[in-house]
C-alpha positions, 0 to 999 in steps of 0.5 A: 447887803440887804437892810430892811429898817423903819418897820412898825405898826404905825409907820410902814415905811421901808428903807431897802439898800441892795447893791447901792439901790436904795427905796424909801416909802410904801411900794417904792421900787429901784432897780439898777446899779450905782445908787438908784433911788425911789423915794416916796410912796410909790416912787420909781427909780429904774435904770442906772443912776435913775432917781424917782423921788416923790409920791409916784414920782417915776425916773425910768432910764439911765440917769432919768430923774423924776422929782415931784409928786407923780413927776416923770422922766423916762429916757435916758438922762430925762428929767421932770421936776416939779409936781406932775412935771413930765420929761419923756424922751433921751436928754427931755426935761420938764421943770416946773408944776405940770411942765411937759417935755416930750421928745428927744432934748425937748425942754419946757421951763415954767408951770404948765409950759409945754415943749414937744418935738425933738429939741423943742423948747418952751420956757415960760408960765404956760409957754408952748412949742409944738415941732421939731426945733420950735422955740417959745420964750415968754409967758403963754408964748406960743409956737407951732411948727418945724423951726417955729419961733415966739418969743415975748409974752403972749408971742405967736410964731408959725411955720409950715413947709409952704409958707414962710415963718410968721411971727406975731407979737403983743 
């Protein structure tokens, strides 16, 4: 079934329904089965149940979600929620304006939070975790290295294979 509505000289928005795929907005794209959604100018949803909502939002991968202007979710079940939020990798999550989660099951929650590495977690405004299973929790907390942990506002956790884990707190 193909439906196209709401076109006029003043309003060029489009609504297209094709095999449960929904696209709303100038140059919106939806490709895949089961209610793939592209909503917003240049929004993209590609993959089964993928969702892109917001101008230039992107959801690519089965059940991937990008919600917010320029939000990106790329990977199966990846999530980017917030303006310019990014989740890249299977089950990666970026939630918050400019939050970035990159790696399988990487998580960042908070404005400008970063989690980079498989299972890396950054929670708090400007929290940064770099490394597999690195964890930082707190505003401006930092953890660098595999399994490094920084907990508390402005805490720093470092770990390398040659040294023991070191955590500095304010």
